[in-house]
PyMOL Python script that loads the backbone (N, CA, C, O; Angstrom):
from pymol import cmd

cmd.read_pdbstr("""\
ATOM      1  N   MET A   1      30.443  -5.355 -22.315  1.00  0.00           N
ATOM      2  CA  MET A   1      29.347  -6.072 -22.372  1.00  0.00           C
ATOM      3  C   MET A   1      29.562  -7.430 -21.864  1.00  0.00           C
ATOM      4  O   MET A   1      28.642  -8.025 -21.303  1.00  0.00           O
ATOM      5  N   VAL A   2      30.807  -7.999 -22.039  1.00  0.00           N
ATOM      6  CA  VAL A   2      31.135  -9.226 -21.448  1.00  0.00           C
ATOM      7  C   VAL A   2      31.329  -9.127 -19.966  1.00  0.00           C
ATOM      8  O   VAL A   2      31.046 -10.079 -19.239  1.00  0.00           O
ATOM      9  N   ALA A   3      31.781  -8.057 -19.523  1.00  0.00           N
ATOM     10  CA  ALA A   3      31.882  -7.885 -18.007  1.00  0.00           C
ATOM     11  C   ALA A   3      30.615  -8.014 -17.296  1.00  0.00           C
ATOM     12  O   ALA A   3      30.457  -8.678 -16.271  1.00  0.00           O
ATOM     13  N   VAL A   4      29.636  -7.271 -17.965  1.00  0.00           N
ATOM     14  CA  VAL A   4      28.257  -7.159 -17.384  1.00  0.00           C
ATOM     15  C   VAL A   4      27.623  -8.655 -17.387  1.00  0.00           C
ATOM     16  O   VAL A   4      27.003  -9.156 -16.449  1.00  0.00           O
ATOM     17  N   ALA A   5      27.849  -9.137 -18.380  1.00  0.00           N
ATOM     18  CA  ALA A   5      27.390 -10.790 -18.463  1.00  0.00           C
ATOM     19  C   ALA A   5      27.976 -11.656 -17.435  1.00  0.00           C
ATOM     20  O   ALA A   5      27.328 -12.532 -16.860  1.00  0.00           O
ATOM     21  N   ALA A   6      29.269 -11.387 -17.201  1.00  0.00           N
ATOM     22  CA  ALA A   6      30.194 -12.171 -16.300  1.00  0.00           C
ATOM     23  C   ALA A   6      29.510 -11.885 -14.792  1.00  0.00           C
ATOM     24  O   ALA A   6      29.189 -12.772 -14.001  1.00  0.00           O
ATOM     25  N   CYS A   7      29.367 -10.470 -14.583  1.00  0.00           N
ATOM     26  CA  CYS A   7      28.685 -10.158 -13.279  1.00  0.00           C
ATOM     27  C   CYS A   7      27.475 -10.698 -12.945  1.00  0.00           C
ATOM     28  O   CYS A   7      27.216 -11.212 -11.857  1.00  0.00           O
ATOM     29  N   ALA A   8      26.669 -10.575 -13.957  1.00  0.00           N
ATOM     30  CA  ALA A   8      25.199 -11.159 -13.957  1.00  0.00           C
ATOM     31  C   ALA A   8      25.334 -12.809 -13.475  1.00  0.00           C
ATOM     32  O   ALA A   8      24.726 -13.313 -12.531  1.00  0.00           O
ATOM     33  N   ALA A   9      26.249 -13.465 -14.340  1.00  0.00           N
ATOM     34  CA  ALA A   9      26.422 -14.900 -14.155  1.00  0.00           C
ATOM     35  C   ALA A   9      26.838 -15.215 -12.623  1.00  0.00           C
ATOM     36  O   ALA A   9      26.288 -16.052 -11.908  1.00  0.00           O
ATOM     37  N   GLY A  10      27.817 -14.456 -12.297  1.00  0.00           N
ATOM     38  CA  GLY A  10      28.355 -14.406 -10.910  1.00  0.00           C
ATOM     39  C   GLY A  10      27.189 -14.150  -9.765  1.00  0.00           C
ATOM     40  O   GLY A  10      27.096 -14.773  -8.708  1.00  0.00           O
ATOM     41  N   ALA A  11      26.401 -13.188 -10.178  1.00  0.00           N
ATOM     42  CA  ALA A  11      25.438 -12.974  -8.992  1.00  0.00           C
ATOM     43  C   ALA A  11      24.353 -14.086  -9.069  1.00  0.00           C
ATOM     44  O   ALA A  11      23.809 -14.424  -8.018  1.00  0.00           O
ATOM     45  N   LEU A  12      24.011 -14.663 -10.212  1.00  0.00           N
ATOM     46  CA  LEU A  12      23.053 -15.778 -10.246  1.00  0.00           C
ATOM     47  C   LEU A  12      23.637 -17.001  -9.616  1.00  0.00           C
ATOM     48  O   LEU A  12      22.959 -17.761  -8.925  1.00  0.00           O
ATOM     49  N   ALA A  13      25.005 -17.191  -9.884  1.00  0.00           N
ATOM     50  CA  ALA A  13      25.647 -18.297  -9.307  1.00  0.00           C
ATOM     51  C   ALA A  13      25.741 -18.221  -7.774  1.00  0.00           C
ATOM     52  O   ALA A  13      25.650 -19.222  -7.065  1.00  0.00           O
ATOM     53  N   GLY A  14      25.932 -16.957  -7.298  1.00  0.00           N
ATOM     54  CA  GLY A  14      25.739 -16.769  -5.874  1.00  0.00           C
ATOM     55  C   GLY A  14      24.447 -16.764  -5.307  1.00  0.00           C
ATOM     56  O   GLY A  14      24.286 -17.203  -4.169  1.00  0.00           O
ATOM     57  N   ALA A  15      23.469 -16.299  -5.997  1.00  0.00           N
ATOM     58  CA  ALA A  15      21.927 -16.370  -5.429  1.00  0.00           C
ATOM     59  C   ALA A  15      21.616 -17.753  -5.161  1.00  0.00           C
ATOM     60  O   ALA A  15      21.121 -18.015  -4.065  1.00  0.00           O
ATOM     61  N   TRP A  16      21.825 -18.660  -5.974  1.00  0.00           N
ATOM     62  CA  TRP A  16      21.361 -20.076  -5.809  1.00  0.00           C
ATOM     63  C   TRP A  16      21.843 -20.642  -4.470  1.00  0.00           C
ATOM     64  O   TRP A  16      21.000 -21.053  -3.672  1.00  0.00           O
ATOM     65  N   PRO A  17      23.048 -20.685  -4.197  1.00  0.00           N
ATOM     66  CA  PRO A  17      23.496 -21.326  -2.834  1.00  0.00           C
ATOM     67  C   PRO A  17      23.270 -20.385  -1.696  1.00  0.00           C
ATOM     68  O   PRO A  17      23.326 -20.894  -0.576  1.00  0.00           O
ATOM     69  N   PHE A  18      23.014 -19.040  -1.780  1.00  0.00           N
ATOM     70  CA  PHE A  18      22.552 -18.192  -0.695  1.00  0.00           C
ATOM     71  C   PHE A  18      21.185 -18.747  -0.286  1.00  0.00           C
ATOM     72  O   PHE A  18      20.908 -18.768   0.914  1.00  0.00           O
ATOM     73  N   SER A  19      20.341 -19.182  -1.161  1.00  0.00           N
ATOM     74  CA  SER A  19      18.987 -19.755  -0.756  1.00  0.00           C
ATOM     75  C   SER A  19      19.128 -21.181  -0.451  1.00  0.00           C
ATOM     76  O   SER A  19      18.425 -21.578   0.479  1.00  0.00           O
ATOM     77  N   THR A  20      19.872 -22.027  -1.023  1.00  0.00           N
ATOM     78  CA  THR A  20      19.915 -23.454  -0.786  1.00  0.00           C
ATOM     79  C   THR A  20      20.599 -23.698   0.609  1.00  0.00           C
ATOM     80  O   THR A  20      20.239 -24.581   1.388  1.00  0.00           O
ATOM     81  N   LEU A  21      21.592 -22.845   0.826  1.00  0.00           N
ATOM     82  CA  LEU A  21      22.341 -23.045   2.087  1.00  0.00           C
ATOM     83  C   LEU A  21      21.666 -22.228   3.297  1.00  0.00           C
ATOM     84  O   LEU A  21      22.081 -22.237   4.456  1.00  0.00           O
ATOM     85  N   ASP A  22      20.699 -21.614   2.882  1.00  0.00           N
ATOM     86  CA  ASP A  22      19.772 -20.836   4.065  1.00  0.00           C
ATOM     87  C   ASP A  22      20.656 -19.797   4.773  1.00  0.00           C
ATOM     88  O   ASP A  22      20.589 -19.699   5.998  1.00  0.00           O
ATOM     89  N   VAL A  23      21.446 -19.053   4.087  1.00  0.00           N
ATOM     90  CA  VAL A  23      22.500 -18.080   4.751  1.00  0.00           C
ATOM     91  C   VAL A  23      21.702 -16.999   5.499  1.00  0.00           C
ATOM     92  O   VAL A  23      22.183 -16.505   6.519  1.00  0.00           O
ATOM     93  N   GLU A  24      20.307 -16.549   4.958  1.00  0.00           N
ATOM     94  CA  GLU A  24      19.789 -15.583   5.708  1.00  0.00           C
ATOM     95  C   GLU A  24      19.385 -15.871   7.194  1.00  0.00           C
ATOM     96  O   GLU A  24      19.262 -14.942   7.992  1.00  0.00           O
ATOM     97  N   THR A  25      19.186 -17.157   7.543  1.00  0.00           N
ATOM     98  CA  THR A  25      18.930 -17.432   8.869  1.00  0.00           C
ATOM     99  C   THR A  25      20.183 -17.253   9.825  1.00  0.00           C
ATOM    100  O   THR A  25      20.126 -16.824  10.977  1.00  0.00           O
ATOM    101  N   TYR A  26      21.384 -17.677   9.114  1.00  0.00           N
ATOM    102  CA  TYR A  26      22.558 -17.422   9.862  1.00  0.00           C
ATOM    103  C   TYR A  26      22.903 -15.958  10.040  1.00  0.00           C
ATOM    104  O   TYR A  26      23.546 -15.583  11.021  1.00  0.00           O
ATOM    105  N   LEU A  27      22.433 -15.036   8.992  1.00  0.00           N
ATOM    106  CA  LEU A  27      22.899 -13.767   9.246  1.00  0.00           C
ATOM    107  C   LEU A  27      21.813 -12.947  10.151  1.00  0.00           C
ATOM    108  O   LEU A  27      22.117 -11.867  10.656  1.00  0.00           O
ATOM    109  N   THR A  28      20.658 -13.477  10.300  1.00  0.00           N
ATOM    110  CA  THR A  28      19.717 -12.916  11.377  1.00  0.00           C
ATOM    111  C   THR A  28      19.822 -13.657  12.630  1.00  0.00           C
ATOM    112  O   THR A  28      18.975 -13.414  13.489  1.00  0.00           O
ATOM    113  N   TYR A  29      20.753 -14.547  12.878  1.00  0.00           N
ATOM    114  CA  TYR A  29      20.834 -15.304  14.228  1.00  0.00           C
ATOM    115  C   TYR A  29      19.696 -16.044  14.453  1.00  0.00           C
ATOM    116  O   TYR A  29      19.387 -16.245  15.628  1.00  0.00           O
ATOM    117  N   ALA A  30      18.853 -16.591  13.375  1.00  0.00           N
ATOM    118  CA  ALA A  30      17.734 -17.324  13.701  1.00  0.00           C
ATOM    119  C   ALA A  30      18.089 -18.682  13.994  1.00  0.00           C
ATOM    120  O   ALA A  30      17.347 -19.403  14.661  1.00  0.00           O
ATOM    121  N   SER A  31      19.209 -19.073  13.520  1.00  0.00           N
ATOM    122  CA  SER A  31      19.619 -20.475  13.911  1.00  0.00           C
ATOM    123  C   SER A  31      20.962 -20.485  14.717  1.00  0.00           C
ATOM    124  O   SER A  31      21.952 -19.808  14.440  1.00  0.00           O
ATOM    125  N   PRO A  32      20.836 -21.360  15.756  1.00  0.00           N
ATOM    126  CA  PRO A  32      21.899 -21.175  16.651  1.00  0.00           C
ATOM    127  C   PRO A  32      23.377 -21.888  16.311  1.00  0.00           C
ATOM    128  O   PRO A  32      24.413 -21.838  16.973  1.00  0.00           O
ATOM    129  N   PHE A  33      23.148 -22.465  15.238  1.00  0.00           N
ATOM    130  CA  PHE A  33      24.321 -23.307  14.703  1.00  0.00           C
ATOM    131  C   PHE A  33      24.386 -23.328  13.167  1.00  0.00           C
ATOM    132  O   PHE A  33      23.352 -23.099  12.539  1.00  0.00           O
ATOM    133  N   VAL A  34      25.497 -23.580  12.547  1.00  0.00           N
ATOM    134  CA  VAL A  34      25.559 -23.692  11.101  1.00  0.00           C
ATOM    135  C   VAL A  34      25.635 -25.136  10.882  1.00  0.00           C
ATOM    136  O   VAL A  34      26.496 -25.811  11.447  1.00  0.00           O
ATOM    137  N   PHE A  35      24.646 -25.710   9.968  1.00  0.00           N
ATOM    138  CA  PHE A  35      24.759 -26.956   9.511  1.00  0.00           C
ATOM    139  C   PHE A  35      25.532 -27.200   8.395  1.00  0.00           C
ATOM    140  O   PHE A  35      25.323 -26.536   7.380  1.00  0.00           O
ATOM    141  N   VAL A  36      26.529 -28.182   8.422  1.00  0.00           N
ATOM    142  CA  VAL A  36      27.421 -28.530   7.471  1.00  0.00           C
ATOM    143  C   VAL A  36      27.169 -29.809   6.940  1.00  0.00           C
ATOM    144  O   VAL A  36      27.164 -30.752   7.731  1.00  0.00           O
ATOM    145  N   ASP A  37      26.943 -30.028   5.653  1.00  0.00           N
ATOM    146  CA  ASP A  37      26.566 -31.327   5.156  1.00  0.00           C
ATOM    147  C   ASP A  37      28.003 -32.005   4.820  1.00  0.00           C
ATOM    148  O   ASP A  37      28.661 -31.652   3.841  1.00  0.00           O
ATOM    149  N   PHE A  38      28.405 -32.964   5.683  1.00  0.00           N
ATOM    150  CA  PHE A  38      29.771 -33.537   5.492  1.00  0.00           C
ATOM    151  C   PHE A  38      29.683 -34.788   4.354  1.00  0.00           C
ATOM    152  O   PHE A  38      30.696 -35.318   3.898  1.00  0.00           O
ATOM    153  N   GLU A  39      28.536 -35.107   4.035  1.00  0.00           N
ATOM    154  CA  GLU A  39      28.223 -36.019   2.800  1.00  0.00           C
ATOM    155  C   GLU A  39      28.455 -35.395   1.453  1.00  0.00           C
ATOM    156  O   GLU A  39      28.606 -36.135   0.482  1.00  0.00           O
ATOM    157  N   ALA A  40      28.499 -33.985   1.310  1.00  0.00           N
ATOM    158  CA  ALA A  40      28.718 -33.427   0.142  1.00  0.00           C
ATOM    159  C   ALA A  40      30.167 -33.333  -0.080  1.00  0.00           C
ATOM    160  O   ALA A  40      30.929 -33.276   0.886  1.00  0.00           O
ATOM    161  N   PRO A  41      30.609 -33.313  -1.324  1.00  0.00           N
ATOM    162  CA  PRO A  41      32.199 -33.146  -1.497  1.00  0.00           C
ATOM    163  C   PRO A  41      32.658 -31.901  -1.082  1.00  0.00           C
ATOM    164  O   PRO A  41      31.889 -30.941  -1.020  1.00  0.00           O
ATOM    165  N   LEU A  42      34.038 -31.809  -0.741  1.00  0.00           N
ATOM    166  CA  LEU A  42      34.571 -30.712  -0.100  1.00  0.00           C
ATOM    167  C   LEU A  42      34.602 -29.417  -1.113  1.00  0.00           C
ATOM    168  O   LEU A  42      34.291 -28.265  -0.810  1.00  0.00           O
ATOM    169  N   ALA A  43      35.025 -29.863  -2.310  1.00  0.00           N
ATOM    170  CA  ALA A  43      35.147 -28.962  -3.571  1.00  0.00           C
ATOM    171  C   ALA A  43      33.712 -28.281  -3.711  1.00  0.00           C
ATOM    172  O   ALA A  43      33.646 -27.057  -3.824  1.00  0.00           O
ATOM    173  N   LEU A  44      32.605 -29.041  -3.704  1.00  0.00           N
ATOM    174  CA  LEU A  44      31.221 -28.339  -3.811  1.00  0.00           C
ATOM    175  C   LEU A  44      31.023 -27.450  -2.717  1.00  0.00           C
ATOM    176  O   LEU A  44      30.600 -26.333  -3.015  1.00  0.00           O
ATOM    177  N   ARG A  45      31.254 -27.721  -1.406  1.00  0.00           N
ATOM    178  CA  ARG A  45      30.949 -26.767  -0.274  1.00  0.00           C
ATOM    179  C   ARG A  45      31.656 -25.521  -0.486  1.00  0.00           C
ATOM    180  O   ARG A  45      31.095 -24.435  -0.345  1.00  0.00           O
ATOM    181  N   TRP A  46      33.140 -25.672  -0.896  1.00  0.00           N
ATOM    182  CA  TRP A  46      33.981 -24.458  -1.192  1.00  0.00           C
ATOM    183  C   TRP A  46      33.474 -23.751  -2.259  1.00  0.00           C
ATOM    184  O   TRP A  46      33.556 -22.527  -2.155  1.00  0.00           O
ATOM    185  N   ALA A  47      32.935 -24.230  -3.333  1.00  0.00           N
ATOM    186  CA  ALA A  47      32.480 -23.548  -4.475  1.00  0.00           C
ATOM    187  C   ALA A  47      31.198 -22.805  -4.069  1.00  0.00           C
ATOM    188  O   ALA A  47      31.004 -21.698  -4.571  1.00  0.00           O
ATOM    189  N   GLN A  48      30.273 -23.334  -3.176  1.00  0.00           N
ATOM    190  CA  GLN A  48      29.029 -22.745  -2.961  1.00  0.00           C
ATOM    191  C   GLN A  48      29.303 -21.403  -1.899  1.00  0.00           C
ATOM    192  O   GLN A  48      28.684 -20.342  -1.989  1.00  0.00           O
ATOM    193  N   TRP A  49      30.221 -21.654  -1.021  1.00  0.00           N
ATOM    194  CA  TRP A  49      30.441 -20.453  -0.195  1.00  0.00           C
ATOM    195  C   TRP A  49      31.229 -19.268  -0.943  1.00  0.00           C
ATOM    196  O   TRP A  49      31.058 -18.069  -0.724  1.00  0.00           O
ATOM    197  N   LEU A  50      32.136 -19.837  -1.880  1.00  0.00           N
ATOM    198  CA  LEU A  50      32.798 -18.957  -2.759  1.00  0.00           C
ATOM    199  C   LEU A  50      31.740 -18.068  -3.687  1.00  0.00           C
ATOM    200  O   LEU A  50      31.908 -16.867  -3.898  1.00  0.00           O
ATOM    201  N   ALA A  51      30.797 -18.722  -4.128  1.00  0.00           N
ATOM    202  CA  ALA A  51      29.900 -18.076  -4.951  1.00  0.00           C
ATOM    203  C   ALA A  51      28.865 -17.211  -3.927  1.00  0.00           C
ATOM    204  O   ALA A  51      28.287 -16.218  -4.369  1.00  0.00           O
ATOM    205  N   VAL A  52      28.716 -17.550  -2.854  1.00  0.00           N
ATOM    206  CA  VAL A  52      28.064 -16.573  -1.894  1.00  0.00           C
ATOM    207  C   VAL A  52      28.974 -15.259  -1.619  1.00  0.00           C
ATOM    208  O   VAL A  52      28.503 -14.131  -1.469  1.00  0.00           O
ATOM    209  N   GLY A  53      30.298 -15.570  -1.580  1.00  0.00           N
ATOM    210  CA  GLY A  53      31.195 -14.513  -1.441  1.00  0.00           C
ATOM    211  C   GLY A  53      31.186 -13.488  -2.585  1.00  0.00           C
ATOM    212  O   GLY A  53      31.194 -12.269  -2.416  1.00  0.00           O
ATOM    213  N   VAL A  54      31.168 -14.161  -3.844  1.00  0.00           N
ATOM    214  CA  VAL A  54      31.024 -13.269  -5.013  1.00  0.00           C
ATOM    215  C   VAL A  54      29.803 -12.565  -5.113  1.00  0.00           C
ATOM    216  O   VAL A  54      29.837 -11.435  -5.599  1.00  0.00           O
ATOM    217  N   LEU A  55      28.793 -13.016  -4.756  1.00  0.00           N
ATOM    218  CA  LEU A  55      27.304 -12.327  -4.557  1.00  0.00           C
ATOM    219  C   LEU A  55      27.636 -10.988  -3.716  1.00  0.00           C
ATOM    220  O   LEU A  55      27.439  -9.849  -4.140  1.00  0.00           O
ATOM    221  N   TYR A  56      28.160 -11.308  -2.478  1.00  0.00           N
ATOM    222  CA  TYR A  56      28.315 -10.100  -1.796  1.00  0.00           C
ATOM    223  C   TYR A  56      29.371  -9.107  -2.314  1.00  0.00           C
ATOM    224  O   TYR A  56      29.177  -7.903  -2.148  1.00  0.00           O
ATOM    225  N   ALA A  57      30.367  -9.507  -2.872  1.00  0.00           N
ATOM    226  CA  ALA A  57      31.328  -8.568  -3.486  1.00  0.00           C
ATOM    227  C   ALA A  57      30.714  -7.797  -4.638  1.00  0.00           C
ATOM    228  O   ALA A  57      30.998  -6.610  -4.800  1.00  0.00           O
ATOM    229  N   LEU A  58      29.907  -8.417  -5.416  1.00  0.00           N
ATOM    230  CA  LEU A  58      29.156  -7.829  -6.531  1.00  0.00           C
ATOM    231  C   LEU A  58      28.121  -6.709  -5.980  1.00  0.00           C
ATOM    232  O   LEU A  58      28.015  -5.595  -6.495  1.00  0.00           O
ATOM    233  N   ALA A  59      27.449  -7.110  -4.976  1.00  0.00           N
ATOM    234  CA  ALA A  59      26.534  -6.269  -4.451  1.00  0.00           C
ATOM    235  C   ALA A  59      27.309  -5.076  -3.828  1.00  0.00           C
ATOM    236  O   ALA A  59      26.884  -3.940  -4.036  1.00  0.00           O
ATOM    237  N   GLY A  60      28.288  -5.246  -3.166  1.00  0.00           N
ATOM    238  CA  GLY A  60      29.026  -4.005  -2.836  1.00  0.00           C
ATOM    239  C   GLY A  60      29.501  -3.137  -3.793  1.00  0.00           C
ATOM    240  O   GLY A  60      29.330  -1.924  -3.671  1.00  0.00           O
ATOM    241  N   VAL A  61      30.126  -3.658  -4.809  1.00  0.00           N
ATOM    242  CA  VAL A  61      30.502  -2.985  -5.894  1.00  0.00           C
ATOM    243  C   VAL A  61      29.272  -2.090  -6.494  1.00  0.00           C
ATOM    244  O   VAL A  61      29.340  -0.877  -6.693  1.00  0.00           O
ATOM    245  N   GLY A  62      28.265  -2.823  -6.716  1.00  0.00           N
ATOM    246  CA  GLY A  62      27.095  -2.326  -7.151  1.00  0.00           C
ATOM    247  C   GLY A  62      26.612  -1.135  -6.479  1.00  0.00           C
ATOM    248  O   GLY A  62      26.216  -0.159  -7.114  1.00  0.00           O
ATOM    249  N   ILE A  63      26.635  -1.193  -5.056  1.00  0.00           N
ATOM    250  CA  ILE A  63      26.110  -0.055  -4.353  1.00  0.00           C
ATOM    251  C   ILE A  63      27.147   1.119  -4.451  1.00  0.00           C
ATOM    252  O   ILE A  63      26.836   2.289  -4.675  1.00  0.00           O
ATOM    253  N   TRP A  64      28.238   0.717  -4.281  1.00  0.00           N
ATOM    254  CA  TRP A  64      29.478   1.682  -4.534  1.00  0.00           C
ATOM    255  C   TRP A  64      29.249   2.416  -5.757  1.00  0.00           C
ATOM    256  O   TRP A  64      29.160   3.640  -5.663  1.00  0.00           O
ATOM    257  N   ALA A  65      29.139   1.868  -6.890  1.00  0.00           N
ATOM    258  CA  ALA A  65      28.817   2.400  -8.115  1.00  0.00           C
ATOM    259  C   ALA A  65      27.477   3.511  -8.145  1.00  0.00           C
ATOM    260  O   ALA A  65      27.440   4.632  -8.653  1.00  0.00           O
ATOM    261  N   LEU A  66      26.548   2.860  -7.506  1.00  0.00           N
ATOM    262  CA  LEU A  66      25.297   3.692  -7.489  1.00  0.00           C
ATOM    263  C   LEU A  66      25.414   4.883  -6.648  1.00  0.00           C
ATOM    264  O   LEU A  66      24.721   5.883  -6.837  1.00  0.00           O
ATOM    265  N   LEU A  67      26.291   4.780  -5.715  1.00  0.00           N
ATOM    266  CA  LEU A  67      26.436   5.895  -4.830  1.00  0.00           C
ATOM    267  C   LEU A  67      27.473   7.069  -5.392  1.00  0.00           C
ATOM    268  O   LEU A  67      27.745   8.107  -4.788  1.00  0.00           O
ATOM    269  N   GLY A  68      28.004   6.651  -6.730  1.00  0.00           N
ATOM    270  CA  GLY A  68      28.812   7.505  -7.507  1.00  0.00           C
ATOM    271  C   GLY A  68      30.168   7.538  -6.991  1.00  0.00           C
ATOM    272  O   GLY A  68      30.801   8.581  -7.153  1.00  0.00           O
ATOM    273  N   CYS A  69      30.768   6.459  -6.332  1.00  0.00           N
ATOM    274  CA  CYS A  69      32.083   6.456  -5.786  1.00  0.00           C
ATOM    275  C   CYS A  69      32.984   5.944  -6.820  1.00  0.00           C
ATOM    276  O   CYS A  69      34.179   5.894  -6.528  1.00  0.00           O
ATOM    277  N   LEU A  70      32.624   5.570  -7.939  1.00  0.00           N
ATOM    278  CA  LEU A  70      33.486   5.129  -8.918  1.00  0.00           C
ATOM    279  C   LEU A  70      33.493   5.758 -10.173  1.00  0.00           C
ATOM    280  O   LEU A  70      32.445   5.964 -10.785  1.00  0.00           O
ATOM    281  N   GLU A  71      34.769   6.127 -10.670  1.00  0.00           N
ATOM    282  CA  GLU A  71      34.934   6.911 -11.933  1.00  0.00           C
ATOM    283  C   GLU A  71      34.848   5.730 -12.939  1.00  0.00           C
ATOM    284  O   GLU A  71      34.855   4.536 -12.637  1.00  0.00           O
ATOM    285  N   ARG A  72      34.765   6.259 -14.175  1.00  0.00           N
ATOM    286  CA  ARG A  72      34.844   5.441 -15.415  1.00  0.00           C
ATOM    287  C   ARG A  72      36.158   4.673 -15.281  1.00  0.00           C
ATOM    288  O   ARG A  72      37.185   5.267 -14.955  1.00  0.00           O
ATOM    289  N   GLY A  73      36.141   3.447 -15.510  1.00  0.00           N
ATOM    290  CA  GLY A  73      37.442   2.598 -15.536  1.00  0.00           C
ATOM    291  C   GLY A  73      37.454   1.757 -14.268  1.00  0.00           C
ATOM    292  O   GLY A  73      38.267   0.835 -14.188  1.00  0.00           O
ATOM    293  N   GLY A  74      36.500   2.042 -13.143  1.00  0.00           N
ATOM    294  CA  GLY A  74      36.606   1.244 -11.998  1.00  0.00           C
ATOM    295  C   GLY A  74      37.549   1.963 -10.876  1.00  0.00           C
ATOM    296  O   GLY A  74      37.880   1.347  -9.864  1.00  0.00           O
ATOM    297  N   ARG A  75      37.901   3.118 -11.087  1.00  0.00           N
ATOM    298  CA  ARG A  75      38.757   3.773 -10.020  1.00  0.00           C
ATOM    299  C   ARG A  75      37.991   4.551  -9.027  1.00  0.00           C
ATOM    300  O   ARG A  75      37.000   5.177  -9.403  1.00  0.00           O
ATOM    301  N   VAL A  76      38.349   4.566  -7.835  1.00  0.00           N
ATOM    302  CA  VAL A  76      37.723   5.228  -6.776  1.00  0.00           C
ATOM    303  C   VAL A  76      37.877   6.720  -7.062  1.00  0.00           C
ATOM    304  O   VAL A  76      38.980   7.214  -7.297  1.00  0.00           O
ATOM    305  N   SER A  77      36.740   7.428  -7.037  1.00  0.00           N
ATOM    306  CA  SER A  77      36.881   8.879  -7.291  1.00  0.00           C
ATOM    307  C   SER A  77      37.085   9.766  -5.984  1.00  0.00           C
ATOM    308  O   SER A  77      36.838   9.247  -4.895  1.00  0.00           O
ATOM    309  N   GLY A  78      37.508  11.025  -6.049  1.00  0.00           N
ATOM    310  CA  GLY A  78      37.874  11.767  -4.870  1.00  0.00           C
ATOM    311  C   GLY A  78      39.096  12.537  -5.062  1.00  0.00           C
ATOM    312  O   GLY A  78      39.674  12.572  -6.148  1.00  0.00           O
ATOM    313  N   ASN A  79      39.496  13.153  -4.027  1.00  0.00           N
ATOM    314  CA  ASN A  79      40.741  14.023  -4.143  1.00  0.00           C
ATOM    315  C   ASN A  79      41.976  13.002  -3.891  1.00  0.00           C
ATOM    316  O   ASN A  79      41.993  12.106  -3.048  1.00  0.00           O
ATOM    317  N   ARG A  80      42.923  13.307  -4.731  1.00  0.00           N
ATOM    318  CA  ARG A  80      44.188  12.453  -4.647  1.00  0.00           C
ATOM    319  C   ARG A  80      45.139  13.334  -4.261  1.00  0.00           C
ATOM    320  O   ARG A  80      45.112  14.470  -4.735  1.00  0.00           O
ATOM    321  N   ARG A  81      46.108  12.967  -3.364  1.00  0.00           N
ATOM    322  CA  ARG A  81      47.368  13.930  -2.994  1.00  0.00           C
ATOM    323  C   ARG A  81      48.656  13.214  -3.469  1.00  0.00           C
ATOM    324  O   ARG A  81      49.755  13.744  -3.302  1.00  0.00           O
TER     325      ARG A  81
END
""", "prot")
cmd.dss("prot")
cmd.show_as("cartoon", "prot")
cmd.util.cbc("prot")
cmd.orient("prot")
């Protein structure tokens, strides 16, 4: 239960910078350049982009689990040799 809460908190922490950094315009090539706010502290910029990365990682694991590729315990299912 704690892992689910941590994943939900990580997804929420990634969703906020995803929208504030306007990542979707960069992913769809709607913007010809990436704006970087050099007035913001470096640690804050790193934390924001790290949170977006966590959001993508959790989305990937969620899709992987929905496709049934994970066994109980987080191991990849399939034939092992």
